[in-house]
C-alpha positions as CSV (number, residue, x, y, z in Angstrom):
1,M,-26.4,-9.1,10.6
2,F,-27.1,-7.9,7.0
3,T,-24.0,-7.8,4.8
4,T,-23.5,-6.3,1.4
5,R,-22.2,-9.6,0.1
6,P,-21.9,-13.1,1.5
7,E,-18.9,-14.2,3.3
8,I,-17.4,-16.6,0.6
9,R,-16.8,-20.1,1.8
10,G,-15.3,-23.2,0.3
11,T,-12.5,-25.8,0.6
12,F,-10.7,-25.5,-2.8
13,G,-9.4,-21.9,-2.7
14,V,-10.3,-18.3,-2.1
15,V,-9.0,-15.0,-3.7
16,A,-10.0,-11.5,-2.6
17,S,-8.7,-8.3,-4.1
18,T,-9.5,-4.7,-4.8
19,H,-10.8,-5.4,-8.4
20,W,-13.0,-8.3,-9.7
21,L,-10.8,-8.9,-12.7
22,G,-7.8,-9.4,-10.5
23,S,-9.7,-11.8,-8.2
24,A,-10.9,-13.7,-11.3
25,A,-7.4,-14.0,-12.7
26,G,-6.1,-15.3,-9.4
27,M,-8.9,-17.9,-9.2
28,R,-8.2,-18.9,-12.8
29,A,-4.6,-19.8,-11.7
30,L,-6.0,-21.9,-8.9
31,E,-8.4,-23.7,-11.2
32,R,-5.5,-24.4,-13.6
33,G,-3.6,-26.2,-10.8
34,G,-1.6,-23.4,-9.5
35,N,-1.0,-22.7,-5.8
36,A,-1.8,-19.6,-3.8
37,F,1.5,-18.0,-4.9
38,D,0.8,-18.6,-8.5
39,A,-2.6,-17.0,-8.0
40,A,-1.3,-14.0,-6.1
41,V,1.4,-13.3,-8.8
42,T,-1.2,-13.6,-11.6
43,C,-3.6,-11.3,-9.7
44,G,-0.8,-8.9,-9.0
45,F,0.2,-8.4,-12.6
46,T,-3.4,-8.1,-13.6
47,L,-4.1,-5.3,-11.1
48,Q,-1.2,-3.4,-12.6
49,V,-3.2,-3.2,-15.8
50,V,-6.8,-2.7,-14.6
51,E,-6.0,-0.4,-11.6
52,P,-3.3,1.8,-13.2
53,H,-4.3,4.8,-11.1
54,L,-3.5,2.8,-8.0
55,N,-0.4,0.7,-8.9
56,G,1.9,-0.1,-11.8
57,P,4.9,-2.0,-12.9
58,G,7.2,0.7,-11.6
59,G,5.9,0.3,-8.1
60,D,6.6,-1.5,-4.8
61,L,5.5,-4.7,-3.1
62,P,5.4,-5.7,0.5
63,A,3.9,-9.1,1.4
64,L,3.4,-11.6,4.2
65,F,3.0,-15.3,3.4
66,Y,2.8,-18.7,4.9
67,S,4.3,-21.7,2.9
68,R,2.9,-25.1,3.9
69,K,6.1,-26.6,2.3
70,T,8.5,-24.6,4.5
71,G,6.2,-24.2,7.5
72,K,7.3,-20.6,7.9
73,L,5.5,-17.2,8.0
74,Q,7.7,-14.7,6.3
75,A,7.7,-11.1,4.9
76,L,8.7,-10.2,1.4
77,C,10.4,-6.9,1.1
78,A,10.2,-5.7,-2.5
79,Q,10.3,-2.0,-1.5
80,G,13.0,-0.5,-3.7
81,P,15.6,1.9,-2.2
82,S,16.5,5.5,-3.1
83,P,19.0,6.1,-5.9
84,A,22.7,6.4,-5.0
85,A,22.6,10.0,-6.0
86,M,19.7,10.9,-3.7
87,T,21.4,12.9,-1.0
88,M,20.0,15.7,1.1
89,E,22.6,18.0,-0.5
90,A,21.3,17.0,-3.9
91,I,17.7,17.8,-3.1
92,R,18.4,21.0,-1.1
93,G,20.7,22.1,-3.9
94,L,17.6,22.3,-6.1
95,G,16.1,24.7,-3.7
96,L,13.7,22.1,-2.2
97,D,12.9,21.3,1.5
98,L,10.8,18.3,0.7
99,V,11.1,15.6,-1.9
100,P,8.4,16.4,-4.5
101,G,5.3,14.1,-4.7
102,S,5.4,13.7,-8.4
103,G,7.8,13.6,-11.4
104,F,11.3,12.1,-11.7
105,L,12.8,13.1,-8.4
106,P,10.8,10.9,-6.0
107,A,11.4,7.7,-8.0
108,V,13.1,4.8,-6.2
109,V,14.1,1.4,-7.5
110,P,10.9,-0.3,-8.8
111,G,10.7,-3.4,-6.5
112,A,7.4,-5.0,-7.6
113,F,8.7,-6.9,-10.6
114,D,11.5,-8.6,-8.7
115,G,9.3,-9.3,-5.8
116,W,6.6,-11.0,-7.8
117,L,9.1,-13.1,-9.8
118,R,11.1,-14.1,-6.6
119,M,7.7,-15.3,-5.1
120,L,6.9,-17.2,-8.3
121,R,10.4,-18.8,-8.6
122,D,10.7,-19.8,-5.0
123,H,7.1,-20.8,-4.0
124,G,5.0,-21.0,-7.2
125,T,4.6,-23.8,-9.8
126,M,3.5,-22.0,-12.9
127,S,5.6,-20.6,-15.7
128,L,6.3,-16.9,-16.3
129,A,4.1,-16.9,-19.4
130,E,1.2,-18.4,-17.5
131,V,1.1,-15.8,-14.8
132,L,1.6,-12.9,-17.2
133,E,-1.0,-14.1,-19.7
134,P,-4.1,-12.3,-18.2
135,A,-2.2,-9.1,-17.7
136,I,-0.9,-9.1,-21.2
137,D,-4.3,-9.9,-22.6
138,Y,-6.0,-7.1,-20.7
139,A,-3.3,-4.6,-21.7
140,V,-3.3,-5.4,-25.4
141,N,-7.0,-6.2,-26.0
142,G,-8.6,-3.9,-23.3
143,Y,-10.6,-4.1,-20.1
144,P,-13.6,-2.2,-18.7
145,A,-12.2,1.1,-17.2
146,V,-13.6,1.8,-13.8
147,G,-14.8,5.4,-13.2
148,R,-11.9,6.3,-10.9
149,I,-9.5,5.9,-13.8
150,A,-11.2,8.7,-15.7
151,A,-11.6,10.8,-12.6
152,T,-7.9,10.5,-11.8
153,I,-6.9,11.3,-15.4
154,N,-9.1,14.3,-15.5
155,T,-7.4,15.9,-12.5
156,V,-4.0,15.8,-14.3
157,K,-5.3,16.3,-17.8
158,E,-3.7,19.8,-18.2
159,L,-0.4,18.5,-16.8
160,F,-0.5,15.6,-19.3
161,E,-1.4,17.9,-22.2
162,T,1.3,20.6,-21.5
163,E,4.1,18.8,-19.7
164,W,3.8,15.0,-19.8
165,P,3.0,14.2,-23.5
166,T,4.0,10.6,-23.3
167,S,1.3,10.1,-20.6
168,A,-1.3,12.0,-22.7
169,A,-0.5,9.6,-25.6
170,I,-1.7,6.7,-23.6
171,Y,-4.4,8.0,-21.3
172,L,-5.9,10.8,-23.3
173,K,-7.0,9.2,-26.5
174,N,-8.5,11.9,-28.7
175,G,-7.9,14.3,-25.9
176,E,-10.2,12.6,-23.4
177,P,-9.8,9.9,-20.7
178,P,-11.6,6.5,-21.2
179,A,-15.3,6.7,-20.5
180,P,-16.3,4.8,-17.4
181,G,-17.2,1.3,-18.4
182,S,-15.6,1.5,-21.8
183,L,-12.9,-0.8,-23.0
184,F,-9.4,0.7,-22.5
185,A,-6.1,-0.8,-23.5
186,N,-2.4,0.0,-23.0
187,P,-0.8,-2.0,-25.8
188,K,2.7,-0.7,-25.1
189,M,2.7,-2.1,-21.5
190,G,1.4,-5.5,-22.9
191,E,4.2,-5.4,-25.5
192,T,6.8,-4.8,-22.8
193,Y,5.7,-7.9,-20.8
194,A,5.2,-10.0,-23.9
195,R,8.8,-9.2,-25.0
196,I,10.2,-10.0,-21.6
197,V,8.5,-13.5,-21.7
198,K,9.7,-14.1,-25.2
199,E,13.3,-13.2,-24.5
200,A,13.4,-14.9,-21.2
201,E,12.0,-18.2,-22.7
202,A,14.4,-18.0,-25.7
203,G,17.3,-18.9,-23.5
204,G,15.7,-22.2,-22.6
205,G,16.4,-24.0,-19.4
206,S,14.2,-24.7,-16.3
207,R,11.2,-22.7,-15.2
208,E,13.4,-21.0,-12.6
209,A,16.0,-20.2,-15.2
210,V,13.4,-18.4,-17.3
211,I,12.2,-16.4,-14.3
212,D,15.7,-15.3,-13.4
213,R,16.4,-14.4,-17.0
214,A,13.3,-12.1,-16.9
215,R,14.6,-10.5,-13.7
216,D,17.9,-9.8,-15.4
217,I,16.1,-8.2,-18.4
218,W,14.3,-5.9,-16.1
219,Y,17.1,-4.9,-13.7
220,R,20.2,-5.4,-15.8
221,G,18.9,-5.2,-19.4
222,W,16.8,-3.1,-21.8
223,V,14.1,-2.2,-19.2
224,A,16.6,-0.6,-16.9
225,E,18.4,1.1,-19.8
226,A,15.1,2.6,-21.0
227,I,14.3,4.0,-17.5
228,D,17.8,5.5,-17.2
229,A,17.7,7.1,-20.7
230,Y,14.3,8.7,-20.2
231,F,15.1,10.0,-16.7
232,H,18.1,11.8,-18.0
233,A,16.9,12.9,-21.4
234,A,15.0,16.1,-20.4
235,P,13.7,17.6,-17.2
236,M,10.1,17.1,-16.4
237,M,7.6,19.1,-14.4
238,D,6.7,18.0,-10.9
239,V,4.6,19.3,-8.0
240,S,7.3,21.8,-6.9
241,G,6.3,23.8,-10.1
242,K,9.8,23.3,-11.6
243,R,11.2,20.8,-14.1
244,H,13.8,18.4,-12.9
245,L,15.9,15.5,-14.3
246,G,15.7,12.1,-12.5
247,L,18.3,10.7,-10.2
248,L,17.4,7.0,-10.7
249,T,19.9,5.1,-12.9
250,A,20.4,1.7,-14.5
251,D,23.2,1.0,-11.9
252,D,20.6,1.6,-9.1
253,L,18.4,-1.2,-10.6
254,A,21.3,-3.5,-11.3
255,G,22.6,-3.5,-7.7
256,W,19.3,-4.4,-6.0
257,E,17.0,-7.3,-5.4
258,S,14.1,-8.2,-3.1
259,H,14.6,-10.4,0.0
260,Y,12.7,-12.3,2.7
261,E,12.8,-11.4,6.4
262,E,11.1,-12.2,9.7
263,P,7.9,-10.2,10.3
264,A,7.2,-8.1,13.5
265,T,4.5,-9.7,15.7
266,Y,2.3,-9.0,18.6
267,Q,0.2,-11.5,20.7
268,W,-3.4,-10.4,21.1
269,G,-5.2,-13.2,23.1
270,R,-5.2,-16.3,20.9
271,Y,-4.1,-14.3,17.9
272,T,-0.5,-13.5,16.8
273,V,-0.7,-10.6,14.5
274,A,2.2,-10.1,12.0
275,K,3.4,-7.1,10.0
276,C,6.3,-6.0,7.9
277,G,9.2,-4.4,9.7
278,P,9.7,-0.7,10.5
279,W,10.8,0.1,6.9
280,S,6.9,0.1,6.7
281,Q,4.3,1.7,9.0
282,G,3.1,-1.9,9.7
283,P,4.3,-2.1,13.3
284,S,2.1,0.9,14.2
285,M,-0.9,-1.5,14.0
286,L,0.9,-3.8,16.5
287,Q,1.5,-0.7,18.7
288,Q,-2.2,0.2,18.6
289,L,-3.0,-3.3,19.8
290,A,-0.4,-3.1,22.6
291,L,-1.9,0.2,23.8
292,L,-5.5,-1.2,23.6
293,D,-4.6,-4.4,25.3
294,G,-6.7,-4.7,28.5
295,M,-8.8,-1.6,27.8
296,G,-11.9,-3.7,27.2
297,V,-12.5,-2.7,23.5
298,G,-14.3,-5.9,22.9
299,D,-17.1,-4.9,25.4
300,M,-17.5,-1.5,23.6
301,D,-20.2,-0.8,21.0
302,P,-18.3,-0.7,17.7
303,K,-20.5,2.2,16.7
304,G,-20.4,3.9,20.0
305,P,-18.3,6.9,21.2
306,D,-16.3,5.0,23.8
307,F,-14.9,2.6,21.1
308,V,-14.1,5.3,18.6
309,H,-12.5,7.6,21.1
310,T,-10.4,4.9,22.7
311,V,-9.1,3.5,19.4
312,V,-8.4,6.9,17.8
313,E,-6.4,8.0,20.8
314,A,-4.3,4.9,20.6
315,I,-3.9,5.5,16.9
316,K,-2.5,9.0,17.6
317,L,0.1,7.7,20.1
318,A,1.3,4.8,17.8
319,M,1.5,7.1,14.8
320,A,3.6,9.7,16.8
321,D,6.0,6.8,17.6
322,R,6.0,6.0,13.8
323,E,7.3,9.5,13.2
324,A,9.9,9.4,16.0
325,F,11.3,5.9,15.6
326,Y,10.5,4.1,12.3
327,G,12.8,4.0,9.3
328,D,15.0,1.7,7.2
329,P,16.6,-0.6,9.9
330,D,19.7,-1.0,7.7
331,F,20.4,2.7,8.5
332,A,18.3,3.5,11.6
333,D,18.4,1.6,15.0
334,V,14.7,1.1,15.5
335,P,13.8,0.1,19.2
336,M,11.0,-2.3,18.1
337,Q,11.2,-4.6,21.2
338,T,10.7,-1.6,23.4
339,L,7.9,-0.1,21.3
340,L,5.9,-3.3,21.6
341,S,6.7,-4.0,25.2
342,P,4.0,-4.1,28.0
343,E,6.0,-1.7,30.2
344,Y,6.5,1.0,27.5
345,N,2.8,0.8,26.4
346,A,1.6,0.8,30.0
347,E,3.1,4.3,30.4
348,R,1.9,5.4,27.0
349,R,-1.6,4.2,27.8
350,K,-1.8,6.6,30.7
351,L,-1.9,9.5,28.1
352,I,-5.3,8.3,26.9
353,T,-8.0,10.3,28.8
354,G,-11.6,11.1,28.2
355,E,-10.6,14.1,26.1
356,A,-9.2,14.3,22.5
357,S,-5.5,15.0,22.3
358,M,-4.4,17.8,20.0
359,D,-0.6,17.2,20.5
360,L,1.8,14.9,18.6
361,R,3.2,12.9,21.5
362,P,5.9,10.3,20.7
363,G,7.4,8.4,23.6
364,T,10.9,8.8,25.1
365,I,13.3,5.9,24.9
366,D,16.8,6.2,26.3
367,G,19.5,6.4,23.7
368,Y,17.1,7.4,20.9
369,L,16.6,10.9,19.7
370,G,13.2,10.5,18.1
371,S,13.3,13.7,16.2
372,I,9.9,14.9,14.9
373,D,11.1,18.5,14.2
374,A,10.6,18.2,10.4
375,A,7.1,16.8,10.9
376,L,6.1,19.6,13.2
377,G,7.6,22.2,10.9
378,V,5.3,21.5,7.9
379,D,2.8,24.2,6.9
380,V,-0.5,22.5,6.8
381,A,-2.4,25.2,5.0
382,L,-3.3,23.7,1.6
383,D,-5.1,25.3,-1.4
384,P,-8.0,22.9,-2.0
385,R,-8.0,23.8,-5.6
386,E,-4.5,22.3,-5.8
387,M,-5.4,19.2,-3.6
388,E,-8.5,17.9,-5.3
389,R,-10.2,15.2,-3.3
390,M,-10.6,11.8,-5.1
391,G,-12.2,9.8,-2.4
392,I,-11.0,8.1,0.8
393,G,-8.6,5.3,0.2
394,E,-7.6,6.3,-3.4
395,P,-5.1,8.9,-4.6
396,T,-5.7,12.6,-4.2
397,V,-4.3,14.2,-7.2
398,S,-3.7,17.9,-8.0
399,K,-3.1,19.4,-11.4
400,S,0.6,19.2,-10.8
401,G,0.5,15.5,-10.0
402,A,0.5,15.6,-6.1
403,M,-1.3,12.7,-4.5
404,K,-1.8,10.9,-1.2
405,G,-3.4,7.5,-0.5
406,D,-2.9,4.8,-3.0
407,T,-2.9,1.1,-3.6
408,V,-4.4,-2.3,-4.3
409,H,-4.6,-5.4,-2.0
410,I,-4.6,-9.2,-2.6
411,D,-5.4,-12.1,-0.3
412,V,-5.2,-15.7,-1.3
413,I,-5.5,-19.1,0.4
414,D,-5.3,-22.5,-1.5
415,K,-6.5,-26.0,-0.6
416,D,-3.1,-27.0,0.8
417,G,-3.1,-24.1,3.3
418,N,-0.6,-21.8,1.5
419,M,-1.6,-18.2,2.4
420,F,-0.6,-14.8,1.0
421,S,-1.3,-11.2,1.7
422,A,0.2,-8.3,-0.3
423,T,-0.4,-4.5,-0.7
424,P,1.3,-3.6,-4.0
425,S,1.4,0.1,-5.0
426,G,3.4,2.9,-6.6
427,G,3.9,3.7,-10.3
428,W,0.5,5.2,-10.5
429,L,-0.3,6.6,-13.9
430,Q,-0.2,10.1,-12.4
431,S,3.0,9.7,-10.4
432,S,5.5,10.5,-13.2
433,P,5.6,10.7,-17.0
434,I,5.1,7.5,-18.9
435,I,8.3,6.0,-20.3
436,P,7.4,5.7,-24.0
437,E,9.4,2.5,-24.7
438,L,7.8,0.7,-21.8
439,G,4.2,2.0,-21.5
440,F,4.4,2.7,-17.8
441,C,5.9,5.2,-15.3
442,M,8.0,5.1,-12.2
443,G,6.7,5.5,-8.6
444,N,7.2,8.4,-6.1
445,R,7.9,6.7,-2.8
446,A,10.9,8.9,-2.0
447,Q,8.4,11.7,-1.0
448,M,8.2,9.8,2.3
449,F,11.7,10.8,3.4
450,W,12.4,13.7,5.7
451,L,15.2,16.2,5.0
452,D,16.2,16.0,8.6
453,E,19.4,14.2,9.5
454,R,18.1,13.4,13.0
455,S,15.0,11.6,11.8
456,P,15.1,7.8,11.5
457,S,13.4,8.2,8.2
458,A,15.9,10.7,6.9
459,L,16.7,10.9,3.2
460,G,19.9,9.2,2.1
461,P,21.3,7.1,-0.7
462,K,20.2,3.5,-1.1
463,R,17.7,3.7,1.7
464,R,14.2,2.3,1.9
465,P,11.5,5.0,2.3
466,R,9.2,4.3,5.3
467,T,6.4,3.1,3.2
468,T,2.7,3.2,4.1
469,L,2.2,-0.1,2.4
470,S,1.2,-2.6,5.1
471,P,-0.3,-6.1,4.5
472,S,-1.4,-8.1,7.6
473,F,-1.4,-11.6,8.7
474,A,-2.7,-13.4,11.8
475,L,-2.2,-16.8,13.4
476,R,-4.8,-18.2,15.7
477,D,-3.7,-20.6,18.4
478,G,-0.4,-20.8,16.6
479,E,-1.9,-21.9,13.3
480,P,-1.9,-19.6,10.1
481,Y,-5.4,-18.2,10.1
482,M,-6.0,-14.8,8.4
483,A,-4.5,-12.8,5.5
484,F,-5.9,-9.3,5.3
485,G,-5.3,-5.7,4.3
486,T,-6.5,-2.5,2.6
487,P,-5.3,0.3,0.4
488,G,-5.4,3.8,1.9
489,G,-2.0,5.4,2.6
490,D,-1.7,6.5,6.2
491,Q,-5.2,4.9,6.9
492,Q,-4.1,1.4,6.2
493,D,-3.1,0.6,9.7
494,Q,-6.2,2.3,11.1
495,W,-8.8,0.5,9.1
496,Q,-7.0,-2.9,9.5
497,T,-7.0,-2.5,13.3
498,L,-10.8,-1.9,13.2
499,M,-11.4,-4.9,11.0
500,F,-9.2,-7.1,13.2
501,L,-11.0,-6.0,16.4
502,H,-14.4,-6.4,14.9
503,H,-13.6,-10.0,13.9
504,A,-11.5,-11.0,16.9
505,E,-13.3,-9.1,19.7
506,H,-16.8,-8.3,18.4
507,G,-17.5,-11.7,16.9
508,M,-18.2,-10.4,13.4
509,N,-17.5,-12.6,10.4
510,L,-15.2,-11.3,7.6
511,Q,-17.8,-9.5,5.6
512,E,-19.5,-8.0,8.7
513,S,-16.1,-6.8,9.8
514,I,-15.4,-5.2,6.4
515,D,-18.9,-3.7,6.2
516,C,-19.0,-2.2,9.7
517,P,-18.9,1.6,9.8
518,A,-15.2,2.8,9.9
519,F,-13.3,6.0,10.7
520,H,-9.8,7.4,10.5
521,S,-7.6,10.1,12.1
522,E,-5.6,12.8,10.3
523,H,-4.0,14.0,13.5
524,F,-0.4,13.0,12.6
525,P,1.8,14.1,9.7
526,S,0.9,12.6,6.3
527,S,3.4,10.4,4.6
528,F,2.7,12.1,1.3
529,W,3.7,15.5,-0.1
530,P,3.2,18.1,1.3
531,R,3.4,16.2,4.6
532,G,0.8,18.3,6.6
533,R,-1.1,17.2,9.6
534,K,-4.6,18.2,10.9
535,P,-4.6,18.0,14.7
536,G,-7.6,16.3,16.2
537,K,-9.3,15.7,12.9
538,L,-11.5,12.5,12.9
539,V,-13.4,11.4,9.8
540,L,-16.4,9.1,10.3
541,E,-18.5,7.3,7.8
542,G,-22.1,8.7,7.7
543,R,-23.6,5.5,9.1
544,F,-22.4,6.3,12.6
545,P,-25.3,7.3,14.9
546,E,-25.8,11.0,15.5
547,A,-25.4,10.5,19.2
548,T,-21.9,9.1,18.6
549,V,-20.9,12.1,16.5
550,K,-22.1,14.6,19.1
551,E,-20.4,12.9,21.9
552,L,-17.1,12.8,20.0
553,Q,-17.4,16.4,19.3
554,R,-18.1,17.1,23.0
555,R,-14.9,15.2,23.8
556,G,-13.0,17.6,21.6
557,H,-12.5,15.7,18.4
558,D,-12.6,17.7,15.2
559,V,-15.2,15.5,13.6
560,Q,-15.9,15.3,9.8
561,V,-18.8,13.1,8.7
562,G,-18.2,11.6,5.3
563,E,-20.4,9.6,3.0
564,D,-22.1,6.4,4.2
565,W,-19.6,4.1,2.4
566,S,-16.3,5.9,2.2
567,E,-13.8,4.5,4.6
568,G,-11.4,1.7,3.4
569,R,-11.1,-1.0,0.7
570,L,-10.5,-3.9,3.0
571,S,-10.4,-7.6,2.0
572,A,-9.5,-10.7,3.9
573,A,-9.2,-14.5,3.7
574,V,-9.3,-17.0,6.5
575,K,-8.4,-20.7,6.9
576,D,-10.6,-22.2,9.7
577,G,-9.8,-25.9,9.7
578,R,-10.6,-27.2,6.2
579,M,-13.0,-24.3,5.6
580,L,-11.7,-21.4,3.6
581,K,-13.5,-18.0,3.9
582,A,-13.1,-14.6,2.2
583,G,-14.7,-11.2,2.1
584,A,-14.1,-8.0,0.1
585,N,-15.0,-4.3,0.3
586,P,-18.3,-3.0,-1.3
587,R,-17.1,0.6,-1.1
588,G,-16.3,1.8,-4.6
589,M,-18.2,-1.2,-6.1
590,Q,-15.0,-2.7,-7.3
591,G,-13.4,-5.2,-4.9
592,Y,-14.5,-8.8,-5.0
593,A,-13.9,-12.1,-3.2
594,I,-14.1,-15.4,-5.1
595,G,-13.8,-19.0,-4.0
596,R,-15.3,-22.5,-3.9
């Protein structure tokens, strides 16, 4: 089968990410003697600089990784929680029924920095200065700006000029965004990271001591103090059309740190698929597989109507359960064992018929309320002028800073068999005003809470929002095999399901699986402000046969045909014996896989 790029193969190491500069920086770390974790951290910090419209230092980090030293597959949770002051009463007291999608109010504790440094300290070998060197260099001296950066800035240009002057100062040089392909720099962000390195190293001690000192600077030092001061200095405009002060404080940062936990898993034939827990939407992919188990999807044409219909109906059921049961397990009792059980999914599977469902249909589990009242109560009528489309898999941004979709992705495997998959996000340049002392902004993940006490993802203090960020990992015959993932908000665990099935069931190699025409459903409530849903809507890439489109329409799907290469930004890496393989997404002409 023709592929847009070769499936990369080698034995030394492979790196795949959503930007070629990130992949190159990760490969540079491997070539300098670093391991997969050093490479991932280097790549991650680089992506904060070169994809600022998709992630930033003020964002979040979930990861799945296998360490050859420990012999364990683990999840890293660097998803920061809501501020202590973020109560329903506080938000409702401002006259709001949803947490806004932009500005100060939706900011949670920025988890990415601690997550990257915990990974570096515990599993890496390189110094703090070494892994930050490429990011600092690109931030200070410039990098070629991709077209999406300018397009994103243009959508919020008026907001920056009139309400967020600190953002305009960085991203509207001479009143205009960077021209696509031109060199663009953010020296202030580079200075922030360089200062952290200098001060952390000044205290001396071991590599680990320097890393921990940097974490303290961020969460208990001048970085936290700068965030606190700016969030409470003056109210800033957000998507609600009003100006608000922030709720995030230095105390919120000081009292938090990332942690490791066991991933959720599902056995699909010879594959064990792993995801982060129900504080993410990750288990929804496992539920899709549980629903599809035994339905013969491997015998279906991946471009045919039977495959598309069957998979999308399973997606609808799994995502309905996401709404009804998922949330921070520290505050919500999530019945994960039942949700992935054969008995539960056998009953749910009976709901899949030959016709497209138009209803949001979560399951019923004794002892669990499963409230979706808030989700069903959202008005889905949106003014298209206020929700300007930026392309599938990347943020949709209005002139008031609203957005949906997001993110970057990283996959790394080294010669020793260490494997890493992460989907960092948040802190987009358009999510909130730039903090002038730091050169970056905070994220907006709290928009994913519901103001419904009965919902498992109800808003509350010190809670993790049920994030869309969702890296993937698979073992084959019990051995660590594949790290994979994609940006795309609510679409992440739709496109990853497709890629996995194409590889595991349809016999495609990694690049074929990524290139294969894809689709997604918008049937269920969006995780992003204003949280609407579009019952029955099914978006297909233009490369699907016309006969498939017509048959899906006959079955009742509200079909929208997009551009030929518009669905997903997948990447993946595989360890097959000694052979390492990788593939990356051609869509958007930005992602790249490197290896030797």
